[in-house]
N, C-alpha and C positions, 0 to 999 in steps of 0.2 A: 098907805100904812105913813103914819106920821111918825117923825124924829121926838125923841124925849131928852129931857137932859139926866143923866144919870143921879140917882141918888147916893148918897154917902155911902152906904151899905152895897148899893150894886157896883161901885166902882172899887169897894175894898174887896169884893168877890171876884172882880177880874183880874185886881192885883194878886191875890190869892193863886188864882188861875195862872196867871203869867209867870210866878214862882215856881207852881209845881211845874211846869213845862218845862223850865230852865234846870230842874232836878234832873229831867229825862231828856236833856238835850243829845245824849248820847245816842238817844233811839232815831231813826231815820224819818224823814219828814211824812214819808207816805204812812208808816207805821203809826205815828202820832195822830195824824188826819184820819185813819181809820177807826183807832179806840175813841177819839172824841166824837166823830160821828154818830159810832155805836152807842156813845152815851146819849146824843142828843135823840137818836131816835128812841130809845128807854125812856125819855124825859117826855118826849112826844106822846107815846103810849100810856103814860099815868097822867096825862091831862082829863079834867074833868070835859066828857066830850059834850055835856049839854051847854058848856060855856065854850069850848073850842075843839072844834071838829080837827081832823086830820088835815084838810084842806087849809084851815085857818092856820094851823101850826106850821104847816110848809111855806105858807106867804110870809110868816113872821121869820122863820128860819132864813128863806130867800132875801127879803129886805136886809137882814142883819148880815148876812154874809156879803151882800152889796157895800154895804155901810162900813164893814170891816176890811173891806180892799181897799175902798176908796181911803180910809185912815192909815192902811198900811202904804199904801202909795205915796200919801202925803207925809207922812212921819217916819216912813224908813222903816217900820216896824220889824220887820225881817230880823234887822241886826240886832234888835233889843232882845231877841230872842236866842241870839246867838247863830242864827241861819241864815245862809245865803239865800 
């Protein structure tokens, strides 16, 4: 899976999600992870399976989790969200 440069709208969406996570920083990290993971599952279920199979979606999710982990390590992202 190749990396792409996010568009302006994609970056704006990411920033909006980060702001929303900050709003709920009083929740435990595992609660946030469970909620967001559930939403990812719902988004996967809504994909057009003629264009993206569940297997393709999971590869996309895994690749982006890995990219996010690398970014977090590089940028100390955990402190950006107010979590250690």
